[in-house]
N, C-alpha and C positions, 0 to 999 in steps of 0.2 A: 552461408557458406562462400558467396561470391563477395562478400562484403558490403553488399548494398544494404541500404537503411529501407526496413521491413516496417517501422514502426516507431512509438514514442510513448513516453512514461513521463510526462512532467510533474516534479514535484514542487510543493508550495508550503512553506512553515509560514503560517500567520500567528501561531499561538507558540509560545515554547515548549508545549508538550503534545502537540497535536501537527500531525503532519498530514497534508491533504494532495492525493493526486488523481490521475485520469491515467487510460491507457487507449493506445489507437495501432491498429495493423492494417497495412494495405490489403485490398480485398483478396488477392491472391494468396496470403498468407493465413487468411483467418482460417477457424476450422480445421487446424492443422496441431493443435497444442501449444503452438510457440505463446500466446499468450497468457495461458496457466503458469507456464515453465517461467516466462518474463517476469511476470508479478512474482513468483515465488522467490525469486534470486533477488528481487528488488528487497522483500520483506526480509529476507537473510541478512542484506546490507543494513536495513533499517534496525532490526531488532536484534540480530545474531552479533554481528559486527561491529555494531554501535556507531555508524559512519555519520548518522544525522544526530550524536550526541554530542554535547559540548561545543557547538557550534555557538559563535559570539552572536546574542540575540540582545535588539534594543527597538522597546515600543513604548508609547506613550499609555497604553492600554498596561503593559505590565512593567510599569518602571523599576521594579526591584528585582528583577530577572535580567542575568547578564549572560546566560547561554541555555542551549537547549538540553531536554533531556524527555525524547520522544516516548510517549508512553500509549497513543492511539494514534493509528492510521484510517483516515476516511476517504470514500469513494462516492463520487456522485455519478449516480448510474441512471438514464433515463428508462420510465416505466417500460418502455417497450422493448427494450434493449437486453432479450434474453441471453442473447450468447454472452456479453460482459456480465450479467448477473451471475450467469455460470460460471464465468472464472472467478470473480469474487469468492463464490460459496466454495468454489473447489479449494481455495486458499484461507477457508477459514472466515471471511468476512459474513458477518450478520447484518440484516437489514433493521435498522436503530430509526429510521424516519422516514419521511416521504423523499423517494430517491437517495437516500443516506445509506451507506453500508459501512460497517467497522470493524475494526481488528483490532483490540488492544493489545498490549504489551501481555497482561495477566493470560488473555485467551489464547495470545501463540504460546508461550509456553506450556500451560496447561495440554494445548494439542501436541506441541515436541513431546513432553512426558508421555503421553498416550502411543504415541508411534514409537517411542523406544520400547514401551511395554509389551508393545505385541509382537 
């Protein structure tokens, strides 16, 4: 409410269909639900508003791809960072590998449909 920056959520697109990000909050703002809400809002921008789709994309690894279409979001979370794991799982992320949590577009749509039904 003061306009102070209390954290960050950097976003990286290294694959035309995969977005990776992490999040961090200043200590005074942790354990207040801010991280959960902030991640939820970023997910809405990615999957509901499609703000990261149709961005120009150029890569030697993907020479035939000209724009993005994000189908998966990944987070890398340290094994000992239980608060970050809770934020991720509250937002529908599932552990898919060592330190890697993922939320696919398909899972996001299913979750949204379940909320509407309830």
